[in-house]
C-alpha positions in Angstrom: -15.0 102.9 -14.3 -15.2 106.2 -11.8 -12.2 107.8 -9.9 -13.8 109.3 -6.4 -11.2 112.1 -4.4 -11.3 111.2 -1.1 -13.2 113.7 0.9 -10.5 113.9 3.9 -8.1 114.8 0.9 -10.0 118.0 -0.6 -11.0 119.1 2.7 -6.9 119.4 3.7 -6.1 120.9 0.5 -8.5 123.8 1.1 -7.4 124.2 5.2 -3.7 125.0 3.2 -4.9 127.0 0.8 -6.8 129.4 3.2 -3.7 129.5 5.4 -1.5 130.5 2.6 -4.3 133.3 1.7 -4.3 134.4 5.3 -0.7 134.8 5.2 -0.7 137.1 1.8 -2.8 139.3 3.8 -1.3 139.4 6.7 1.9 140.5 4.6 0.4 143.2 2.7 -1.4 144.9 6.4 1.9 144.2 7.7 3.6 146.1 4.9 1.0 149.1 5.3 1.7 149.5 8.8 5.1 149.1 8.2 5.1 152.0 5.8 2.5 154.3 7.6 4.7 153.8 10.9 7.3 155.5 8.9 5.7 157.6 7.5 4.6 159.1 10.7 7.6 159.1 12.3 9.3 160.6 9.5 6.9 163.2 9.3 7.7 163.8 13.2 11.1 164.0 12.7 10.5 166.5 9.2 8.7 168.3 11.0 11.0 168.8 14.1 13.7 169.2 11.1 11.2 172.1 10.0 10.3 173.9 12.9 14.2 174.1 13.9 15.1 175.7 11.2 12.5 178.4 11.1 13.4 179.2 14.7 17.1 179.7 13.3 15.7 182.0 10.1 13.4 184.0 12.8 16.1 184.8 15.3 18.4 185.9 12.4 15.7 187.9 10.7 15.1 189.7 13.9 18.6 190.2 14.6 18.6 191.9 10.7 15.7 194.0 11.6 17.2 195.5 15.0 20.5 196.3 12.8 18.5 197.2 10.2 16.5 199.9 12.6 19.1 200.8 14.6 21.6 202.2 11.4 18.3 204.1 10.1 17.9 205.5 13.4 21.5 206.7 12.9 22.0 207.6 9.7 18.4 207.9 7.9 19.7 206.4 5.1 17.7 202.9 4.3 20.4 201.9 1.9 22.8 201.7 4.6 20.3 199.7 6.8 19.9 197.1 4.1 23.4 196.7 4.2 23.6 196.7 7.7 20.6 194.3 7.7 22.4 191.6 5.8 25.6 191.7 7.5 23.8 190.6 10.2 21.9 188.3 9.1 24.6 186.8 7.4 26.9 186.5 10.4 23.8 184.2 12.1 23.2 182.4 9.3 27.1 181.2 9.9 27.2 180.7 13.3 27.7 176.8 14.1 24.5 174.5 13.5 23.0 176.8 10.8 24.3 175.4 7.9 20.7 175.1 6.2 20.6 179.2 6.2 24.3 179.7 4.3 22.5 179.0 1.1 20.1 182.5 1.5 21.5 185.2 -0.5 21.7 188.3 -0.4 18.9 188.8 -3.2 16.8 186.3 -0.7 16.3 188.6 2.3 13.5 191.1 1.9 14.2 194.3 3.5 10.9 196.8 3.6 10.8 200.4 5.8 7.5 202.0 6.5 6.6 205.3 8.3 3.4 203.4 10.1 3.7 199.9 12.1 0.3 198.9 10.6 -0.6 198.8 8.0 3.0 198.4 7.1 3.1 200.6 4.2 6.7 199.5 2.5 7.8 203.1 0.8 6.2 205.8 3.0 8.0 208.4 4.7 9.8 208.8 6.5 10.9 205.9 7.2 10.7 204.7 10.7 10.1 200.9 11.1 12.0 197.9 9.3 10.7 194.5 8.2 13.3 191.8 7.2 11.6 188.7 5.8 12.8 185.2 4.2 9.5 183.8 3.0 10.3 180.3 1.5 13.6 178.5 2.7 13.4 175.7 0.8 14.8 172.4 3.3 15.5 168.6 2.1 12.9 166.1 3.4 14.0 162.9 5.0 11.5 160.4 5.7 8.5 161.7 4.4 9.9 161.3 0.6 8.3 157.7 1.0 4.9 159.8 1.8 5.8 161.3 -2.0 6.8 164.4 -0.5 10.5 165.9 -2.1 11.0 168.8 -0.1 9.5 171.5 2.9 10.1 174.8 3.2 9.6 177.5 5.9 9.6 181.0 6.1 9.5 184.3 8.9 9.7 187.8 8.9 11.0 190.8 11.7 9.6 194.2 12.3 12.1 196.6 14.5 11.9 200.3 15.2 11.5 203.1 17.6 9.9 202.4 20.9 7.2 204.4 22.4 8.1 204.1 26.0 11.3 205.3 27.1 10.7 205.0 31.0 13.0 201.9 30.2 16.3 204.4 29.9 16.0 206.5 33.0 19.1 206.7 34.3 20.4 205.6 38.0 19.2 208.9 40.2 16.5 209.6 41.8 14.7 213.6 42.0 12.4 214.3 45.1 9.0 215.6 44.2 6.3 217.0 45.8 3.2 213.9 46.0 0.7 216.8 46.1 1.9 218.6 43.3 0.3 216.8 40.0 0.7 218.1 36.1 -2.0 220.0 34.5 -1.6 219.3 30.9 -3.7 221.8 30.1 -1.5 224.6 31.7 2.1 224.4 30.0 3.9 226.9 32.9 2.3 224.6 35.5 5.0 222.7 38.1 5.2 219.2 37.9 5.6 217.5 40.9 7.1 220.8 41.9 9.6 221.4 39.5 9.3 224.1 36.2 10.3 224.1 33.3 13.6 225.7 33.1 14.7 224.8 36.5 18.3 223.8 37.7 18.2 220.4 39.5 20.2 218.4 41.5 20.1 214.8 40.1 23.1 213.5 42.0 24.5 215.0 45.3 27.8 215.3 46.1 29.8 215.4 49.6 28.4 217.4 52.3 24.9 216.9 51.2 22.6 219.2 53.1 19.9 217.7 54.3 20.1 214.5 53.2 16.6 214.6 51.3 16.5 210.5 50.8 18.5 209.9 54.1 21.7 209.7 55.4 24.7 208.2 53.0 22.1 208.7 50.1 23.4 210.6 46.8 20.0 210.0 45.2 21.3 206.8 43.1 18.4 204.5 42.8 17.2 201.8 40.4 20.9 200.2 40.7 22.8 197.5 42.7 26.5 198.5 43.0 29.2 200.5 40.5 28.7 198.1 37.3 24.7 198.9 37.4 25.3 202.6 37.8 28.2 203.1 35.5 25.7 201.1 32.8 23.2 202.7 33.0 24.6 206.2 33.5 25.3 205.1 29.8 22.3 204.8 29.0 21.5 201.1 29.7 18.4 199.9 30.4 17.4 200.4 34.6 14.3 200.3 35.4 10.3 200.2 33.6 8.6 201.0 37.1 5.0 202.5 36.6 3.8 205.3 38.9 2.6 203.8 42.4 5.5 201.2 42.7 8.9 201.7 44.2 11.9 202.8 43.9 15.2 201.4 45.3 17.9 203.2 46.8 21.2 202.8 48.3 23.9 204.3 49.6 27.6 205.3 48.6 28.6 208.1 46.3 29.7 205.9 43.2 32.0 208.5 41.5 34.0 206.5 39.6 30.9 204.6 37.8 28.9 207.8 37.4 31.9 209.4 35.6 32.6 207.1 33.3 28.8 206.2 32.1 27.1 209.5 32.0 30.9 211.4 30.4 30.0 208.8 27.1 27.2 211.3 26.1 29.6 214.0 26.7 31.6 211.8 24.1 34.4 210.9 26.8 35.4 207.6 27.0 37.3 206.3 30.4 38.6 203.3 31.8 36.1 200.0 30.3 34.3 202.6 28.8 36.8 203.0 25.7 35.7 201.7 22.5 32.0 201.6 23.2 31.4 204.6 21.1 28.8 202.1 19.0 26.7 201.1 21.9 26.8 204.4 24.1 27.6 207.2 21.2 27.6 211.0 22.1 25.2 213.6 21.6 26.1 215.6 18.4 26.3 218.6 20.7 29.0 217.7 23.9 30.3 221.2 24.8 29.1 222.9 27.7 29.5 224.7 30.8 31.3 228.1 28.8 30.6 231.4 27.0 29.4 230.7 23.5 28.3 227.2 24.0 24.6 225.4 25.4 24.6 225.3 28.8 20.8 225.7 28.9 18.5 223.2 27.0 17.8 226.5 24.7 21.1 226.8 23.6 21.4 222.8 23.0 18.1 223.2 20.8 19.2 226.5 18.8 22.8 224.6 18.0 21.1 222.0 16.7 18.0 224.5 14.5 21.4 225.9 13.3 23.6 222.7 12.3 26.5 223.8 15.2 27.5 220.3 15.9 30.3 219.2 17.6 30.3 215.4 16.6 28.7 214.0 13.5 28.5 210.4 14.0 26.8 211.3 17.6 23.2 210.6 18.5 20.8 213.1 18.9 19.2 214.1 22.6 21.8 211.7 24.3 21.6 214.9 26.6 18.2 214.5 27.5 17.5 211.8 30.1 14.9 210.7 31.9 15.1 210.6 35.6 12.8 208.9 38.2 10.8 211.3 40.6 10.1 209.6 44.1 8.0 210.8 47.2 10.9 211.3 50.0 8.5 212.3 52.6 9.4 210.7 55.7 12.1 208.9 54.4 14.7 208.3 57.6 17.3 205.6 56.0 19.8 205.9 53.3 19.2 202.3 51.6 15.4 201.3 51.0 12.4 202.6 48.8 10.9 205.5 47.9 7.5 206.0 46.5 7.7 206.6 42.3 5.7 209.3 41.4 6.5 209.5 38.0 9.4 210.6 35.7 10.9 213.8 34.5 13.4 214.7 31.4 16.2 216.7 32.6 18.8 218.2 30.2 21.9 217.7 31.5 24.0 220.6 31.6 27.1 219.7 32.3 29.8 216.3 32.4 30.0 214.5 35.4 33.5 215.7 37.4 36.1 213.7 39.1 35.6 214.0 43.4 33.7 213.6 46.1 31.6 216.5 45.7 30.7 215.7 42.2 27.4 216.2 41.2 24.9 215.6 38.6 22.9 219.2 37.1 20.2 219.1 34.9 17.4 221.6 33.7 13.8 220.3 34.0 12.6 220.3 30.6 9.1 218.6 31.0 6.6 215.8 32.3 7.7 212.9 31.0 4.4 210.5 30.5 4.5 207.2 31.7 1.4 205.7 30.0 2.2 204.7 26.0 0.6 202.9 23.7 2.6 199.6 22.4 0.0 198.6 19.7 -0.3 198.4 16.5 0.2 202.1 16.2 2.5 203.4 19.3 2.7 206.6 20.2 6.0 208.5 20.9 7.4 211.2 22.9 10.4 213.3 22.0 12.8 211.5 24.9 15.0 208.7 24.9 13.8 205.8 22.8 14.9 202.3 21.9 15.2 200.2 19.1 12.6 197.1 19.7 11.4 194.4 17.9 7.0 194.5 17.3 4.8 192.3 16.3 5.0 192.1 12.4 1.1 192.5 11.5 1.9 191.9 7.4 2.8 188.6 8.4 4.2 185.7 10.5 4.8 187.1 13.8 8.3 187.9 15.5 7.6 188.9 18.9 4.9 190.6 20.5 5.5 194.2 22.1 
C-alpha cells in the first residue's frame, strides 16, 4: 500500500521555505547597508576630525615660521631662530582645543633655512627664509575602524621671510610732490617728484605752517584715522598699501602727542602707552641725532654702521629709514580730503619729534621707493623697511599665498 502526499501541503511548505529564505537575504542586505552607512558617516566624521586638526597644525606652524623668521631677521642666528620656532609652536599647541597637537615633540618639528624661496634650498646662505613642517601627525580613528582603517595622519608646512614690498610700511604723513617731475632710473642725480638726494624735507608741518600746502589746518598727516592710528603708524604699524594713482586720505589736526610717542620709538624713547613695546617696535641701532659727532645726515648714519659705532646693540637697522607717500597737492583747498598718490620716497629721519605745537618731522630724501615689486616665487627686495610675512610653500603643503 502506497501513501501519497497531499499536493496542497507540499505547496504550503514551499511557500514557508521561500519566506524564510527571503528573510535571511533581507537581513544580510540590511546588515551590509547598515555597515555601509556607518562607514560613510564614520568617514565623514573622521575626515572632519582630520581637517580640523590639520587647520590647527597649520596655524601653529605659521606662528612658528613667523617667529623664527623674525628672530633670524634680528639676530642672523639660525639656532636662536629654531628655539623661537619651537617656543611659538608649543605655545599654540598648548592652547585650548589643540590637545592632539600636544604629543608633538621638538624632534617632530622640522625647521629649515634657505637663501631663496623657490627653490627652497635648505642650508643655502645667507639664510633669509624659514620653513617649518610636521609631515606626519598621527590621529586616532573613530568610526572608520569598522572599515579596517586603524589610524589616520595629517601633515602641514609653512614658509616665512622678509616681504619684498615696503609700501605698506609708510608712516602716516604725506610730502607734496611735482606730478610732472618723473624719476629717471638712468640718472642717479635726477630729482623724484621735485626731491633730490640729500634734500632736507619737512614731512610733518608744525604750528604756524606757512602756505598750508595741503589745506587749512592740515599738518600733512595722511592715511590715518585719529590719534591711535597716527601713533601706531609712526611707530611702524601698517598704514597703507596704495598703488600710484590712488587717493591718499588726509586729515586735520597736529596730533603732537601721538606723533611723538610713536615716532620716537625709532630713537629708543618709549613714553606713555609705548612703554614695554620694544620687542614690537625696536629702536634703531644708531639713535643719537642732531649734535656734533653724531649722525644727522644719512651719510653719517651709514658711516656709523660701517664703522660699528652703534648705540643699541639689540636695535634694528634702518628703523630711521621710512617710506613716505608723495602726493599731488595742486589745487587742494580743504584741510581734510583726498590727494592723488604720485609715488613713494625713502627718507632718513634726521631727528626725533619734539613736544609742543611747533613740532615738525624732518627727513632727508634718500631715493625713490619703487612700488612695483615681485611677490611671486622669486621676490625682489629693496633696501628700505619691510615686514616678515608668510609665503606659499613651493616645496610642500601650502601655507598662505603671498
